[in-house]
N, CA, C and O atoms as a GROMACS GRO file, in nm:
protein
  460
    1VAL      N    1  13.412  -3.372   8.454
    1VAL     CA    2  13.298  -3.261   8.445
    1VAL      C    3  13.352  -3.151   8.528
    1VAL      O    4  13.363  -3.037   8.482
    2GLN      N    5  13.393  -3.191   8.679
    2GLN     CA    6  13.454  -3.101   8.749
    2GLN      C    7  13.582  -3.023   8.698
    2GLN      O    8  13.601  -2.902   8.704
    3ALA      N    9  13.650  -3.100   8.657
    3ALA     CA   10  13.792  -3.059   8.610
    3ALA      C   11  13.780  -2.932   8.484
    3ALA      O   12  13.848  -2.832   8.466
    4LEU      N   13  13.662  -2.986   8.407
    4LEU     CA   14  13.629  -2.899   8.291
    4LEU      C   15  13.580  -2.777   8.322
    4LEU      O   16  13.613  -2.676   8.260
    5VAL      N   17  13.496  -2.779   8.422
    5VAL     CA   18  13.423  -2.645   8.473
    5VAL      C   19  13.542  -2.583   8.551
    5VAL      O   20  13.540  -2.461   8.539
    6ALA      N   21  13.644  -2.626   8.625
    6ALA     CA   22  13.754  -2.566   8.700
    6ALA      C   23  13.851  -2.508   8.600
    6ALA      O   24  13.883  -2.390   8.600
    7ASP      N   25  13.895  -2.599   8.515
    7ASP     CA   26  14.001  -2.544   8.414
    7ASP      C   27  13.939  -2.457   8.272
    7ASP      O   28  14.008  -2.366   8.226
    8VAL      N   29  13.846  -2.481   8.227
    8VAL     CA   30  13.791  -2.415   8.114
    8VAL      C   31  13.692  -2.284   8.149
    8VAL      O   32  13.709  -2.168   8.111
    9LEU      N   33  13.583  -2.335   8.232
    9LEU     CA   34  13.473  -2.226   8.250
    9LEU      C   35  13.521  -2.122   8.373
    9LEU      O   36  13.501  -2.001   8.372
   10ILE      N   37  13.570  -2.178   8.453
   10ILE     CA   38  13.634  -2.074   8.574
   10ILE      C   39  13.779  -2.041   8.531
   10ILE      O   40  13.821  -1.925   8.541
   11GLY      N   41  13.850  -2.132   8.488
   11GLY     CA   42  13.987  -2.111   8.467
   11GLY      C   43  14.012  -2.028   8.322
   11GLY      O   44  14.117  -1.969   8.299
   12GLY      N   45  13.902  -2.034   8.233
   12GLY     CA   46  13.943  -1.977   8.079
   12GLY      C   47  14.030  -2.030   8.013
   12GLY      O   48  14.067  -1.956   7.922
   13ASN      N   49  14.090  -2.143   8.017
   13ASN     CA   50  14.178  -2.247   7.947
   13ASN      C   51  14.116  -2.282   7.843
   13ASN      O   52  14.091  -2.402   7.854
   14ILE      N   53  14.074  -2.237   7.737
   14ILE     CA   54  14.003  -2.309   7.633
   14ILE      C   55  14.074  -2.411   7.568
   14ILE      O   56  14.023  -2.518   7.536
   15GLU      N   57  14.206  -2.374   7.544
   15GLU     CA   58  14.303  -2.500   7.487
   15GLU      C   59  14.272  -2.635   7.567
   15GLU      O   60  14.304  -2.740   7.512
   16LYS      N   61  14.213  -2.640   7.689
   16LYS     CA   62  14.196  -2.774   7.753
   16LYS      C   63  14.082  -2.843   7.730
   16LYS      O   64  14.061  -2.950   7.786
   17ILE      N   65  13.987  -2.783   7.635
   17ILE     CA   66  13.869  -2.825   7.601
   17ILE      C   67  13.888  -2.971   7.545
   17ILE      O   68  13.816  -3.059   7.591
   18ASP      N   69  13.974  -2.999   7.455
   18ASP     CA   70  14.014  -3.128   7.404
   18ASP      C   71  14.038  -3.219   7.504
   18ASP      O   72  13.990  -3.328   7.474
   19THR      N   73  14.095  -3.218   7.614
   19THR     CA   74  14.111  -3.290   7.723
   19THR      C   75  14.013  -3.349   7.784
   19THR      O   76  14.026  -3.460   7.836
   20TYR      N   77  13.895  -3.276   7.785
   20TYR     CA   78  13.768  -3.332   7.865
   20TYR      C   79  13.654  -3.352   7.793
   20TYR      O   80  13.557  -3.400   7.852
   21ILE      N   81  13.644  -3.313   7.629
   21ILE     CA   82  13.552  -3.325   7.563
   21ILE      C   83  13.560  -3.399   7.424
   21ILE      O   84  13.640  -3.362   7.337
   22ARG      N   85  13.492  -3.484   7.409
   22ARG     CA   86  13.504  -3.569   7.264
   22ARG      C   87  13.481  -3.513   7.147
   22ARG      O   88  13.399  -3.421   7.145
   23PRO      N   89  13.539  -3.548   7.038
   23PRO     CA   90  13.532  -3.467   6.913
   23PRO      C   91  13.395  -3.458   6.851
   23PRO      O   92  13.364  -3.366   6.775
   24ASP      N   93  13.319  -3.550   6.884
   24ASP     CA   94  13.188  -3.554   6.823
   24ASP      C   95  13.063  -3.508   6.931
   24ASP      O   96  12.945  -3.543   6.924
   25TYR      N   97  13.119  -3.427   7.022
   25TYR     CA   98  13.052  -3.372   7.123
   25TYR      C   99  12.920  -3.309   7.067
   25TYR      O  100  12.930  -3.242   6.964
   26ARG      N  101  12.787  -3.327   7.132
   26ARG     CA  102  12.673  -3.279   7.094
   26ARG      C  103  12.626  -3.170   7.204
   26ARG      O  104  12.638  -3.180   7.326
   27GLN      N  105  12.573  -3.065   7.134
   27GLN     CA  106  12.543  -2.932   7.204
   27GLN      C  107  12.378  -2.912   7.202
   27GLN      O  108  12.314  -2.948   7.103
   28HIS      N  109  12.318  -2.858   7.304
   28HIS     CA  110  12.176  -2.851   7.284
   28HIS      C  111  12.147  -2.688   7.333
   28HIS      O  112  12.032  -2.648   7.349
   29ASN      N  113  12.237  -2.620   7.348
   29ASN     CA  114  12.234  -2.496   7.376
   29ASN      C  115  12.197  -2.421   7.225
   29ASN      O  116  12.270  -2.473   7.141
   30PRO      N  117  12.140  -2.353   7.184
   30PRO     CA  118  12.093  -2.309   7.065
   30PRO      C  119  12.186  -2.204   6.984
   30PRO      O  120  12.175  -2.177   6.864
   31TYR      N  121  12.283  -2.149   7.081
   31TYR     CA  122  12.391  -2.046   7.036
   31TYR      C  123  12.525  -2.121   7.018
   31TYR      O  124  12.620  -2.060   6.969
   32VAL      N  125  12.537  -2.262   7.059
   32VAL     CA  126  12.663  -2.311   7.042
   32VAL      C  127  12.649  -2.440   6.949
   32VAL      O  128  12.567  -2.532   6.953
   33ALA      N  129  12.774  -2.413   6.852
   33ALA     CA  130  12.756  -2.528   6.726
   33ALA      C  131  12.801  -2.656   6.833
   33ALA      O  132  12.850  -2.648   6.945
   34ASP      N  133  12.767  -2.770   6.758
   34ASP     CA  134  12.818  -2.908   6.810
   34ASP      C  135  12.976  -2.922   6.761
   34ASP      O  136  13.029  -2.861   6.668
   35THR      N  137  13.033  -3.011   6.841
   35THR     CA  138  13.143  -3.036   6.872
   35THR      C  139  13.251  -2.958   6.945
   35THR      O  140  13.218  -2.843   6.974
   36ARG      N  141  13.359  -2.992   6.976
   36ARG     CA  142  13.415  -2.920   7.077
   36ARG      C  143  13.503  -2.815   7.007
   36ARG      O  144  13.573  -2.740   7.075
   37ASP      N  145  13.501  -2.809   6.871
   37ASP     CA  146  13.529  -2.671   6.803
   37ASP      C  147  13.432  -2.580   6.824
   37ASP      O  148  13.461  -2.472   6.876
   38GLY      N  149  13.328  -2.604   6.796
   38GLY     CA  150  13.198  -2.538   6.832
   38GLY      C  151  13.208  -2.449   6.951
   38GLY      O  152  13.202  -2.326   6.955
   39LEU      N  153  13.222  -2.533   7.045
   39LEU     CA  154  13.242  -2.460   7.190
   39LEU      C  155  13.348  -2.364   7.186
   39LEU      O  156  13.322  -2.249   7.224
   40LYS      N  157  13.459  -2.391   7.148
   40LYS     CA  158  13.576  -2.329   7.137
   40LYS      C  159  13.555  -2.185   7.066
   40LYS      O  160  13.599  -2.078   7.110
   41GLN      N  161  13.476  -2.202   6.946
   41GLN     CA  162  13.441  -2.072   6.878
   41GLN      C  163  13.342  -1.984   6.934
   41GLN      O  164  13.344  -1.864   6.907
   42PHE      N  165  13.246  -2.041   7.018
   42PHE     CA  166  13.159  -1.972   7.084
   42PHE      C  167  13.235  -1.884   7.199
   42PHE      O  168  13.205  -1.767   7.223
   43ILE      N  169  13.337  -1.957   7.266
   43ILE     CA  170  13.404  -1.887   7.383
   43ILE      C  171  13.478  -1.777   7.325
   43ILE      O  172  13.483  -1.666   7.377
   44THR      N  173  13.541  -1.812   7.208
   44THR     CA  174  13.628  -1.709   7.144
   44THR      C  175  13.550  -1.579   7.091
   44THR      O  176  13.589  -1.463   7.107
   45TYR      N  177  13.436  -1.618   7.024
   45TYR     CA  178  13.346  -1.509   6.984
   45TYR      C  179  13.310  -1.416   7.109
   45TYR      O  180  13.325  -1.293   7.113
   46LEU      N  181  13.271  -1.481   7.188
   46LEU     CA  182  13.254  -1.398   7.331
   46LEU      C  183  13.369  -1.309   7.371
   46LEU      O  184  13.346  -1.192   7.403
   47ALA      N  185  13.482  -1.354   7.370
   47ALA     CA  186  13.598  -1.277   7.408
   47ALA      C  187  13.618  -1.186   7.313
   47ALA      O  188  13.634  -1.070   7.350
   48ASP      N  189  13.621  -1.217   7.164
   48ASP     CA  190  13.621  -1.114   7.059
   48ASP      C  191  13.535  -1.013   7.052
   48ASP      O  192  13.560  -0.913   6.984
   49ASN      N  193  13.417  -1.028   7.126
   49ASN     CA  194  13.320  -0.925   7.102
   49ASN      C  195  13.292  -0.865   7.246
   49ASN      O  196  13.187  -0.804   7.266
   50ASN      N  197  13.401  -0.883   7.362
   50ASN     CA  198  13.400  -0.810   7.463
   50ASN      C  199  13.269  -0.850   7.558
   50ASN      O  200  13.216  -0.766   7.631
   51ILE      N  201  13.228  -0.967   7.551
   51ILE     CA  202  13.100  -1.001   7.625
   51ILE      C  203  13.165  -1.072   7.744
   51ILE      O  204  13.229  -1.177   7.731
   52ALA      N  205  13.149  -1.017   7.850
   52ALA     CA  206  13.207  -1.084   7.963
   52ALA      C  207  13.136  -1.207   8.015
   52ALA      O  208  13.021  -1.204   8.060
   53PHE      N  209  13.213  -1.320   8.006
   53PHE     CA  210  13.150  -1.464   8.040
   53PHE      C  211  13.251  -1.543   8.142
   53PHE      O  212  13.372  -1.521   8.140
   54GLY      N  213  13.200  -1.622   8.217
   54GLY     CA  214  13.289  -1.667   8.299
   54GLY      C  215  13.208  -1.757   8.438
   54GLY      O  216  13.116  -1.701   8.497
   55TYR      N  217  13.241  -1.864   8.468
   55TYR     CA  218  13.179  -1.929   8.593
   55TYR      C  219  13.264  -1.868   8.691
   55TYR      O  220  13.371  -1.822   8.652
   56GLU      N  221  13.229  -1.859   8.825
   56GLU     CA  222  13.287  -1.830   8.918
   56GLU      C  223  13.294  -1.906   9.039
   56GLU      O  224  13.394  -1.909   9.110
   57LYS      N  225  13.179  -1.971   9.064
   57LYS     CA  226  13.159  -2.058   9.175
   57LYS      C  227  13.092  -2.195   9.144
   57LYS      O  228  13.001  -2.182   9.062
   58VAL      N  229  13.109  -2.316   9.184
   58VAL     CA  230  13.004  -2.418   9.155
   58VAL      C  231  12.959  -2.429   9.296
   58VAL      O  232  13.032  -2.439   9.395
   59HIS      N  233  12.802  -2.425   9.295
   59HIS     CA  234  12.736  -2.442   9.421
   59HIS      C  235  12.697  -2.600   9.439
   59HIS      O  236  12.687  -2.645   9.553
   60LEU      N  237  12.676  -2.681   9.331
   60LEU     CA  238  12.637  -2.815   9.356
   60LEU      C  239  12.668  -2.874   9.221
   60LEU      O  240  12.658  -2.821   9.110
   61THR      N  241  12.715  -3.016   9.261
   61THR     CA  242  12.744  -3.117   9.148
   61THR      C  243  12.692  -3.218   9.197
   61THR      O  244  12.713  -3.257   9.312
   62LEU      N  245  12.598  -3.287   9.096
   62LEU     CA  246  12.547  -3.425   9.142
   62LEU      C  247  12.572  -3.510   8.998
   62LEU      O  248  12.571  -3.453   8.889
   63GLY      N  249  12.594  -3.649   9.016
   63GLY     CA  250  12.627  -3.743   8.920
   63GLY      C  251  12.541  -3.863   8.938
   63GLY      O  252  12.522  -3.912   9.050
   64GLU      N  253  12.492  -3.908   8.840
   64GLU     CA  254  12.423  -4.051   8.849
   64GLU      C  255  12.434  -4.113   8.713
   64GLU      O  256  12.405  -4.048   8.613
   65GLY      N  257  12.477  -4.238   8.706
   65GLY     CA  258  12.539  -4.306   8.588
   65GLY      C  259  12.605  -4.217   8.542
   65GLY      O  260  12.686  -4.153   8.610
   66ASN      N  261  12.575  -4.190   8.375
   66ASN     CA  262  12.675  -4.129   8.286
   66ASN      C  263  12.646  -3.968   8.290
   66ASN      O  264  12.706  -3.892   8.213
   67PHE      N  265  12.555  -3.925   8.380
   67PHE     CA  266  12.499  -3.798   8.362
   67PHE      C  267  12.557  -3.717   8.498
   67PHE      O  268  12.552  -3.773   8.608
   68VAL      N  269  12.611  -3.587   8.485
   68VAL     CA  270  12.649  -3.518   8.589
   68VAL      C  271  12.577  -3.383   8.572
   68VAL      O  272  12.566  -3.337   8.458
   69PHE      N  273  12.524  -3.314   8.686
   69PHE     CA  274  12.469  -3.190   8.684
   69PHE      C  275  12.569  -3.087   8.767
   69PHE      O  276  12.631  -3.114   8.870
   70THR      N  277  12.568  -2.976   8.702
   70THR     CA  278  12.626  -2.869   8.790
   70THR      C  279  12.548  -2.741   8.783
   70THR      O  280  12.487  -2.693   8.687
   71GLN      N  281  12.564  -2.691   8.920
   71GLN     CA  282  12.469  -2.559   8.924
   71GLN      C  283  12.579  -2.451   8.987
   71GLN      O  284  12.629  -2.469   9.098
   72SER      N  285  12.606  -2.352   8.913
   72SER     CA  286  12.704  -2.269   8.911
   72SER      C  287  12.657  -2.117   8.917
   72SER      O  288  12.540  -2.081   8.907
   73GLU      N  289  12.753  -2.046   8.934
   73GLU     CA  290  12.712  -1.886   8.919
   73GLU      C  291  12.847  -1.813   8.873
   73GLU      O  292  12.960  -1.851   8.906
   74GLY      N  293  12.818  -1.702   8.792
   74GLY     CA  294  12.921  -1.644   8.736
   74GLY      C  295  12.859  -1.513   8.648
   74GLY      O  296  12.754  -1.453   8.668
   75ILE      N  297  12.962  -1.490   8.545
   75ILE     CA  298  12.896  -1.369   8.476
   75ILE      C  299  12.845  -1.386   8.321
   75ILE      O  300  12.900  -1.475   8.257
   76TYR      N  301  12.766  -1.323   8.267
   76TYR     CA  302  12.742  -1.362   8.140
   76TYR      C  303  12.693  -1.184   8.081
   76TYR      O  304  12.606  -1.110   8.126
   77ASP      N  305  12.764  -1.168   7.995
   77ASP     CA  306  12.719  -1.043   7.924
   77ASP      C  307  12.707  -0.936   8.043
   77ASP      O  308  12.610  -0.861   8.053
   78GLY      N  309  12.798  -0.935   8.117
   78GLY     CA  310  12.815  -0.857   8.240
   78GLY      C  311  12.721  -0.851   8.351
   78GLY      O  312  12.730  -0.760   8.433
   79ALA      N  313  12.624  -0.948   8.361
   79ALA     CA  314  12.542  -0.962   8.463
   79ALA      C  315  12.576  -1.097   8.550
   79ALA      O  316  12.629  -1.203   8.516
   80ALA      N  317  12.535  -1.060   8.650
   80ALA     CA  318  12.526  -1.193   8.762
   80ALA      C  319  12.445  -1.294   8.709
   80ALA      O  320  12.333  -1.257   8.673
   81THR      N  321  12.477  -1.421   8.694
   81THR     CA  322  12.404  -1.534   8.620
   81THR      C  323  12.415  -1.670   8.692
   81THR      O  324  12.518  -1.707   8.747
   82ALA      N  325  12.313  -1.733   8.688
   82ALA     CA  326  12.294  -1.878   8.728
   82ALA      C  327  12.335  -1.951   8.600
   82ALA      O  328  12.314  -1.905   8.488
   83PHE      N  329  12.400  -2.076   8.627
   83PHE     CA  330  12.435  -2.175   8.524
   83PHE      C  331  12.383  -2.294   8.539
   83PHE      O  332  12.448  -2.344   8.631
   84TYR      N  333  12.290  -2.384   8.496
   84TYR     CA  334  12.273  -2.513   8.521
   84TYR      C  335  12.282  -2.568   8.412
   84TYR      O  336  12.235  -2.539   8.301
   85ASP      N  337  12.372  -2.683   8.463
   85ASP     CA  338  12.426  -2.772   8.321
   85ASP      C  339  12.442  -2.893   8.345
   85ASP      O  340  12.501  -2.939   8.442
   86LEU      N  341  12.373  -2.972   8.230
   86LEU     CA  342  12.352  -3.119   8.242
   86LEU      C  343  12.466  -3.152   8.147
   86LEU      O  344  12.485  -3.087   8.045
   87TRP      N  345  12.549  -3.266   8.188
   87TRP     CA  346  12.646  -3.325   8.097
   87TRP      C  347  12.636  -3.468   8.083
   87TRP      O  348  12.619  -3.532   8.187
   88ARG      N  349  12.644  -3.528   7.972
   88ARG     CA  350  12.651  -3.688   7.946
   88ARG      C  351  12.807  -3.714   7.923
   88ARG      O  352  12.884  -3.653   7.849
   89VAL      N  353  12.830  -3.812   8.000
   89VAL     CA  354  12.989  -3.849   7.974
   89VAL      C  355  12.975  -4.002   7.897
   89VAL      O  356  12.887  -4.083   7.928
   90GLU      N  357  13.066  -4.024   7.804
   90GLU     CA  358  13.079  -4.132   7.739
   90GLU      C  359  13.241  -4.180   7.715
   90GLU      O  360  13.321  -4.114   7.648
   91ASP      N  361  13.265  -4.271   7.763
   91ASP     CA  362  13.406  -4.332   7.758
   91ASP      C  363  13.521  -4.234   7.826
   91ASP      O  364  13.633  -4.217   7.778
   92GLY      N  365  13.476  -4.176   7.938
   92GLY     CA  366  13.557  -4.086   8.002
   92GLY      C  367  13.563  -3.924   7.968
   92GLY      O  368  13.621  -3.844   8.041
   93LYS      N  369  13.495  -3.888   7.845
   93LYS     CA  370  13.480  -3.771   7.796
   93LYS      C  371  13.350  -3.699   7.808
   93LYS      O  372  13.253  -3.775   7.805
   94ILE      N  373  13.327  -3.591   7.818
   94ILE     CA  374  13.181  -3.519   7.790
   94ILE      C  375  13.155  -3.531   7.656
   94ILE      O  376  13.225  -3.476   7.572
   95ALA      N  377  13.026  -3.625   7.621
   95ALA     CA  378  12.976  -3.649   7.511
   95ALA      C  379  12.866  -3.538   7.467
   95ALA      O  380  12.860  -3.500   7.350
   96GLU      N  381  12.792  -3.498   7.553
   96GLU     CA  382  12.661  -3.419   7.536
   96GLU      C  383  12.626  -3.306   7.651
   96GLU      O  384  12.656  -3.324   7.769
   97HIS      N  385  12.565  -3.196   7.604
   97HIS     CA  386  12.536  -3.093   7.719
   97HIS      C  387  12.420  -3.005   7.690
   97HIS      O  388  12.393  -2.960   7.579
   98TRP      N  389  12.346  -2.982   7.810
   98TRP     CA  390  12.227  -2.921   7.811
   98TRP      C  391  12.253  -2.809   7.908
   98TRP      O  392  12.318  -2.837   8.009
   99ASP      N  393  12.211  -2.682   7.891
   99ASP     CA  394  12.208  -2.575   7.970
   99ASP      C  395  12.100  -2.502   7.977
   99ASP      O  396  12.018  -2.494   7.886
  100VAL      N  397  12.090  -2.430   8.114
  100VAL     CA  398  11.989  -2.320   8.120
  100VAL      C  399  12.063  -2.187   8.193
  100VAL      O  400  12.110  -2.187   8.307
  101VAL      N  401  12.060  -2.095   8.116
  101VAL     CA  402  12.118  -1.977   8.198
  101VAL      C  403  12.040  -1.864   8.233
  101VAL      O  404  11.978  -1.810   8.141
  102GLN      N  405  12.031  -1.818   8.348
  102GLN     CA  406  11.943  -1.730   8.395
  102GLN      C  407  12.017  -1.610   8.472
  102GLN      O  408  12.110  -1.626   8.550
  103THR      N  409  11.957  -1.480   8.433
  103THR     CA  410  12.031  -1.377   8.523
  103THR      C  411  11.981  -1.392   8.638
  103THR      O  412  11.871  -1.444   8.657
  104ILE      N  413  12.062  -1.345   8.735
  104ILE     CA  414  12.014  -1.349   8.874
  104ILE      C  415  11.989  -1.208   8.943
  104ILE      O  416  12.076  -1.127   8.974
  105PRO      N  417  11.830  -1.194   8.963
  105PRO     CA  418  11.781  -1.077   9.000
  105PRO      C  419  11.834  -1.014   9.122
  105PRO      O  420  11.870  -1.082   9.218
  106GLU      N  421  11.840  -0.887   9.123
  106GLU     CA  422  11.869  -0.819   9.239
  106GLU      C  423  11.766  -0.840   9.371
  106GLU      O  424  11.812  -0.849   9.485
  107GLU      N  425  11.646  -0.845   9.346
  107GLU     CA  426  11.559  -0.876   9.436
  107GLU      C  427  11.482  -0.988   9.409
  107GLU      O  428  11.451  -1.026   9.296
  108PHE      N  429  11.442  -1.054   9.541
  108PHE     CA  430  11.384  -1.176   9.526
  108PHE      C  431  11.222  -1.164   9.592
  108PHE      O  432  11.189  -1.075   9.670
  109ALA      N  433  11.145  -1.256   9.550
  109ALA     CA  434  11.035  -1.249   9.618
  109ALA      C  435  11.002  -1.326   9.751
  109ALA      O  436  10.898  -1.332   9.817
  110HIS      N  437  11.130  -1.384   9.768
  110HIS     CA  438  11.142  -1.466   9.904
  110HIS      C  439  11.304  -1.469   9.950
  110HIS      O  440  11.383  -1.419   9.870
  111ASP      N  441  11.344  -1.514  10.050
  111ASP     CA  442  11.481  -1.533  10.120
  111ASP      C  443  11.525  -1.630  10.067
  111ASP      O  444  11.636  -1.648  10.118
  112ASN      N  445  11.506  -1.714   9.987
  112ASN     CA  446  11.567  -1.840   9.936
  112ASN      C  447  11.705  -1.827   9.866
  112ASN      O  448  11.794  -1.907   9.892
  113GLY      N  449  11.721  -1.735   9.787
  113GLY     CA  450  11.832  -1.716   9.679
  113GLY      C  451  11.818  -1.818   9.584
  113GLY      O  452  11.741  -1.914   9.590
  114MET      N  453  11.903  -1.790   9.489
  114MET     CA  454  11.916  -1.881   9.358
  114MET      C  455  11.989  -2.017   9.417
  114MET      O  456  11.955  -2.122   9.362
  115PHE      N  457  12.069  -2.024   9.506
  115PHE     CA  458  12.154  -2.142   9.522
  115PHE      C  459  12.106  -2.205   9.661
  115PHE      O  460  12.159  -2.308   9.703
   0.00000   0.00000   0.00000
C-alpha cells in the first residue's frame, strides 16, 4: 500500500498499478469502476480533462490484519484535499478500496488542523 501511494498516487506512475493491485480489485468510490483498469481509466480521465489530482504527503499509515489505512493530503480539482483511504490486501496485492475525499477549508473552527 505504501509503495502504491508513493509510486502511483504521489509519483503519477499509473503504469505501476498492475504491480500493486489485483486484476479483480473492488472499488467503493462511486466514481471509479471496479478492476485495476477502472482505476487507470479514472486517473486518465482526470488528466485528459485537466482535473488536477495527486497526493502530496502521507500523514498516517496504520495496518491491522489485511487492512491498511492511509491519511494523506494533496490536490483534487485544484483544491487542497484530505484523502482517507482504507485498503484491503489479499495475497500480497490490493484487493479492495474505500475512501473519503474532503476539501481542506482555509479556516477552521479550532486549531487542530486536518492532520
